[in-house]
N, C-alpha and C positions, 0 to 999 in steps of 0.2 A: 532428490526432490527438495526444493526449497521450502521455506516457511509459508504456510497458507494462512492468510488472515481472513477471518470471518467476523461478521457483526456489523454494527453501525460504524459510520465514519469516525465518530467520537471514540468508540471502543478501540478501533485500530490506531487512532492517534495516541490514545493512552498507552497501548501496548508498544508501539514504535518508540514513543517517548521514554518509556521505562527501559527499553533495550538501549537506547541512546545514552541514558544516564548511567545505567548499571555497567555497561561494557565500553562506554566511550565511543560507540560506533557513530561515525559521521557520514556514512554513505549507505544507502539502501537501494536495491535494484528491484524494479517492477518487471518481472519476467512473465510473459504469457504467450500462448501459442496463437499466432496470427491465423485467423480462419477457423479456429476451433469453435468459437461462439459467433452468433450472428453479429454483423457490424454494429448494430445499435447497442448490443450488450458490451462489445469491446470498447466502444466510445464511452459508455457509461462507467465502465471500470476505470478507464484512464482518467476520466474527469473526477471520479471519487478519489483515486490515489493522488491526484494533483492537490486535492484539499488536504490530504495527509502531509504531503511534502511541504505545503505552505505553512502548516501548523507546527512542524518540527524543525523548520529552518533554523 
């Protein structure tokens, strides 16, 4: 199982940013099971992670 991020968008941005700085990671993968959550939740998660990606580019 991969890393599960929980919390606000800003908390996830801070955590991803610290991983990027500490380990020099420059690629992150957003993996989720299509159809596991209702479509509205899936889209909300994708939009939220898009904010994380924009912030740590």
